[in-house]
Short mmCIF file of the C-alpha atoms (twelve columns), coordinates in Angstrom:
data_MODEL
# 
_entry.id   MODEL 
# 
loop_
_atom_site.group_PDB 
_atom_site.id 
_atom_site.type_symbol 
_atom_site.label_atom_id 
_atom_site.label_alt_id 
_atom_site.label_comp_id 
_atom_site.label_asym_id 
_atom_site.label_seq_id 
_atom_site.Cartn_x 
_atom_site.Cartn_y 
_atom_site.Cartn_z 
_atom_site.pdbx_PDB_model_num 
ATOM 1  C CA . MET A 1  -0.268 -0.189 0.032   1 
ATOM 2  C CA . TRP A 2  2.805  2.263  0.874   1 
ATOM 3  C CA . GLY A 3  4.194  1.939  -2.880  1 
ATOM 4  C CA . LYS A 4  1.143  2.828  -4.494  1 
ATOM 5  C CA . SER A 5  0.687  5.813  -2.136  1 
ATOM 6  C CA . PHE A 6  4.098  7.080  -2.832  1 
ATOM 7  C CA . ALA A 7  3.562  6.315  -6.745  1 
ATOM 8  C CA . ALA A 8  0.530  8.814  -6.494  1 
ATOM 9  C CA . VAL A 9  1.764  11.370 -4.550  1 
ATOM 10 C CA . PHE A 10 4.950  11.735 -6.659  1 
ATOM 11 C CA . LEU A 11 4.177  10.529 -10.234 1 
ATOM 12 C CA . ALA A 12 0.300  11.299 -10.450 1 
ATOM 13 C CA . PRO A 13 0.925  15.117 -10.717 1 
ATOM 14 C CA . LEU A 14 3.682  14.868 -13.212 1 
ATOM 15 C CA . LEU A 15 1.568  12.518 -15.429 1 
ATOM 16 C CA . ALA A 16 -1.612 15.164 -15.344 1 
ATOM 17 C CA . VAL A 17 0.845  18.012 -16.159 1 
ATOM 18 C CA . ALA A 18 1.724  16.013 -19.092 1 
ATOM 19 C CA . LEU A 19 -1.656 14.928 -20.226 1 
ATOM 20 C CA . VAL A 20 -2.915 18.457 -19.882 1 
ATOM 21 C CA . GLY A 21 -0.037 20.221 -21.709 1 
ATOM 22 C CA . ILE A 22 -0.357 17.886 -24.490 1 
ATOM 23 C CA . VAL A 23 -4.014 18.698 -24.603 1 
ATOM 24 C CA . ALA A 24 -3.279 22.662 -24.253 1 
ATOM 25 C CA . LEU A 25 -0.714 22.299 -26.980 1 
ATOM 26 C CA . LEU A 26 -2.726 20.907 -29.513 1 
ATOM 27 C CA . SER A 27 -5.666 22.456 -29.133 1 
ATOM 28 C CA . PRO A 28 -6.949 24.531 -32.311 1 
ATOM 29 C CA . SER A 29 -7.173 27.673 -30.323 1 
ATOM 30 C CA . PRO A 30 -4.631 27.752 -27.666 1 
ATOM 31 C CA . GLN A 31 -5.016 31.202 -26.563 1 
ATOM 32 C CA . ARG A 32 -8.953 30.571 -26.100 1 
ATOM 33 C CA . ASP A 33 -8.438 27.130 -24.535 1 
ATOM 34 C CA . THR A 34 -5.476 27.303 -21.982 1 
ATOM 35 C CA . LEU A 35 -7.341 28.396 -19.223 1 
ATOM 36 C CA . PRO A 36 -9.801 25.387 -19.461 1 
ATOM 37 C CA . ALA A 37 -7.461 22.894 -19.921 1 
ATOM 38 C CA . LEU A 38 -5.328 24.400 -16.864 1 
ATOM 39 C CA . LEU A 39 -8.621 23.690 -15.192 1 
ATOM 40 C CA . MET A 40 -8.891 20.161 -15.983 1 
ATOM 41 C CA . PHE A 41 -5.772 19.541 -14.234 1 
ATOM 42 C CA . TYR A 42 -7.248 19.052 -10.904 1 
ATOM 43 C CA . PRO A 43 -9.946 16.040 -12.148 1 
ATOM 44 C CA . VAL A 44 -7.321 14.391 -14.017 1 
ATOM 45 C CA . TRP A 45 -4.558 14.651 -11.226 1 
ATOM 46 C CA . ILE A 46 -7.363 12.905 -9.034  1 
ATOM 47 C CA . GLY A 47 -8.301 10.451 -11.856 1 
ATOM 48 C CA . VAL A 48 -4.417 9.495  -12.019 1 
ATOM 49 C CA . ILE A 49 -4.687 8.870  -8.114  1 
ATOM 50 C CA . ALA A 50 -7.411 7.011  -8.132  1 
ATOM 51 C CA . VAL A 51 -6.314 4.818  -11.059 1 
ATOM 52 C CA . THR A 52 -3.047 4.269  -9.233  1 
ATOM 53 C CA . PHE A 53 -4.776 2.216  -6.503  1 
ATOM 54 C CA . LEU A 54 -6.374 -0.121 -9.046  1 
ATOM 55 C CA . PHE A 55 -2.826 -2.167 -9.741  1 
ATOM 56 C CA . LYS A 56 -1.887 -4.829 -7.870  1 
ATOM 57 C CA . SER A 57 1.405  -4.021 -6.104  1 
ATOM 58 C CA . GLY A 58 3.386  -0.890 -5.631  1 
ATOM 59 C CA . ALA A 59 5.917  -1.673 -8.282  1 
ATOM 60 C CA . ARG A 60 3.635  -2.003 -10.886 1 
ATOM 61 C CA . ALA A 61 2.015  1.292  -10.117 1 
ATOM 62 C CA . TRP A 62 5.488  2.950  -10.174 1 
ATOM 63 C CA . LEU A 63 6.304  1.135  -13.414 1 
ATOM 64 C CA . TRP A 64 3.260  1.943  -15.034 1 
ATOM 65 C CA . LEU A 65 2.840  5.316  -13.731 1 
ATOM 66 C CA . GLY A 66 6.496  5.964  -14.304 1 
ATOM 67 C CA . GLY A 67 6.685  4.873  -18.254 1 
ATOM 68 C CA . ALA A 68 3.422  6.948  -18.588 1 
ATOM 69 C CA . THR A 69 4.994  10.047 -17.509 1 
ATOM 70 C CA . ALA A 70 8.162  9.733  -19.215 1 
ATOM 71 C CA . LEU A 71 6.011  8.767  -22.170 1 
ATOM 72 C CA . GLY A 72 3.939  12.032 -21.778 1 
ATOM 73 C CA . PHE A 73 6.875  14.271 -21.349 1 
ATOM 74 C CA . GLY A 74 8.563  12.699 -24.125 1 
ATOM 75 C CA . LEU A 75 5.427  13.455 -26.569 1 
ATOM 76 C CA . LEU A 76 5.377  16.776 -24.863 1 
ATOM 77 C CA . TYR A 77 8.959  17.564 -25.903 1 
ATOM 78 C CA . ALA A 78 8.510  16.183 -29.513 1 
ATOM 79 C CA . ILE A 79 5.526  18.028 -30.259 1 
ATOM 80 C CA . LYS A 80 7.301  21.047 -29.588 1 
ATOM 81 C CA . ALA A 81 10.568 20.164 -31.237 1 
ATOM 82 C CA . SER A 82 8.612  19.010 -34.367 1 
ATOM 83 C CA . GLY A 83 7.203  22.752 -34.841 1 
ATOM 84 C CA . LEU A 84 3.681  21.457 -35.250 1 
ATOM 85 C CA . VAL A 85 2.610  24.137 -32.822 1 
ATOM 86 C CA . ARG A 86 4.035  27.681 -32.327 1 
ATOM 87 C CA . LEU A 87 4.091  29.073 -28.820 1 
ATOM 88 C CA . ALA A 88 3.268  32.824 -28.641 1 
ATOM 89 C CA . ALA A 89 6.201  34.550 -26.897 1 
# 
């Protein structure tokens, strides 16, 4: 139980940031959709915390959430580096 709890505390906010960031970057109108995307951070965060406790062990929670977080931030970096989106200064 402690392993899942620590995974929820440390990895759930990072995964939520990655997911919300991807949605915010890929929205058709980033200036209009940024605030709603940021407000969706909290429900996504709580949802990831809830999903964390569905894993059979703490090690599985760490592996899956860690992998999803790394994949999310990698995708976020790839989207920004590819030039698919233009970020306003």
